Every structure is written in structure tokens, then in C-alpha cells.
C-alpha positions as CSV (number, residue, x, y, z in Angstrom):
1,X,82.8,78.4,96.6
2,X,83.3,74.7,96.6
3,X,82.9,72.8,93.3
4,X,79.4,71.3,93.0
5,X,80.7,68.0,91.6
6,X,83.1,65.6,93.2
7,X,84.6,62.8,91.1
8,X,86.3,59.9,93.0
9,X,88.5,57.4,91.2
10,X,91.9,55.8,91.5
11,X,95.1,57.7,90.5
12,X,94.7,56.7,86.9
13,X,92.8,57.8,83.7
14,X,90.7,54.6,83.3
15,X,87.0,54.7,83.5
16,X,86.9,58.2,85.0
17,X,88.8,60.0,82.2
18,X,85.7,60.5,80.0
19,X,83.9,62.0,83.0
20,X,86.8,64.4,83.5
21,X,86.7,65.4,79.9
22,X,83.0,66.2,80.0
23,X,83.3,68.1,83.3
24,X,86.2,70.1,81.8
25,X,84.4,70.6,78.5
26,X,81.4,72.0,80.2
27,X,83.5,74.2,82.5
28,X,81.9,72.5,85.5
29,X,84.0,73.0,88.6
30,X,84.8,69.6,90.2
31,X,86.9,68.1,92.9
32,X,89.1,65.3,91.4
33,X,89.7,62.9,94.3
34,X,92.3,60.3,93.5
35,X,92.1,57.4,96.0
36,X,95.3,55.4,96.4
37,X,94.7,51.7,95.9
38,X,95.8,50.9,99.5
39,X,93.1,53.2,100.9
40,X,90.3,51.8,98.7
41,X,89.2,48.9,101.0
42,X,88.4,51.4,103.8
43,X,86.3,53.5,101.4
44,X,84.6,50.8,99.4
45,X,81.5,50.6,101.6
46,X,80.8,54.3,100.9
47,X,80.6,53.8,97.1
48,X,77.3,52.7,95.4
49,X,77.7,49.0,94.7
50,X,81.3,49.2,95.9
51,X,82.7,50.4,92.6
52,X,84.4,53.5,91.2
53,X,84.2,55.9,89.5
54,X,81.7,57.8,91.7
55,X,80.3,61.2,91.0
56,X,78.7,63.2,93.8
57,X,76.4,66.2,93.2
58,X,74.0,67.9,95.5
59,X,74.2,65.1,98.1
60,X,73.6,62.3,95.6
61,X,76.1,59.6,94.6
62,X,76.2,58.2,91.1
63,X,78.2,55.3,89.7
64,X,78.8,53.5,86.4
65,X,80.9,55.5,84.1
66,X,78.7,55.2,81.0
67,X,75.6,56.4,83.0
68,X,77.6,59.3,84.4
69,X,78.9,60.3,81.0
70,X,75.3,60.3,79.6
71,X,74.1,62.5,82.4
72,X,77.0,65.0,82.0
73,X,76.6,65.0,78.2
74,X,73.1,66.2,78.7
75,X,74.2,68.8,81.1
76,X,76.8,70.2,78.6
77,X,74.5,69.9,75.6
78,X,76.3,67.0,73.9
79,X,73.4,64.7,73.9
80,X,71.3,63.9,70.9
81,X,68.5,66.2,69.8
82,X,66.0,63.3,69.9
83,X,65.6,59.7,71.0
84,X,67.0,58.4,67.7
85,X,70.2,60.4,68.0
86,X,70.5,59.3,71.6
87,X,70.2,55.7,70.4
88,X,72.9,56.2,67.8
89,X,75.2,57.8,70.4
90,X,74.6,54.8,72.8
91,X,75.4,52.4,70.0
92,X,78.7,54.1,69.3
93,X,79.6,54.4,72.9
94,X,82.4,52.0,73.8
95,X,81.9,50.0,77.0
96,X,83.4,52.2,79.7
């Protein structure tokens, strides 16, 4: 069965590494697509707002590394137990 998540980023750690960590931590199967820089201009129009990383799941595309990390953290039970803990996590979250 094909992985249900597809992560697209450049061949580097960068903004996608925290996403890879969360997917791996949660044992969520994912396809790790590394786009060579020279191929990026041809693919840019397919990415939301023209940026990477991009996470695809169930036919939907998500962007912005911090938003993707928050989404995945909830999926793998690493989010706060209430709104205040979520706020504290967000405050400690470095700009990704």
C-alpha cells in the first residue's frame, strides 16, 4: 500500500526536517520527495503559494512548515492537553 503522506522539499534538511521527524516519530508512512533545485521552477505552480515544504494527504495539499508541524503533532499525540499548553508550545516554537 502506498504511503498516505507525501512530503515534498528540496534535497536538504531545512524547513522539512521537523516534518520528517514527526512523521517518523508517529510511524506514519510517507513518501519523501526531494526536488532538485533545477527542477523546482517547473513544479512551483503546483505548490500552494509557490513554496515548499508541501505535505499531501488524502488529495489535499498543505504548506507552511509550522502549520504542518502543528497538524502532525496533533496526529501523533504531541500537542498540548488544552488551549493554554498549545499556546505555550506555540510560544516556544522557533520560526520554521
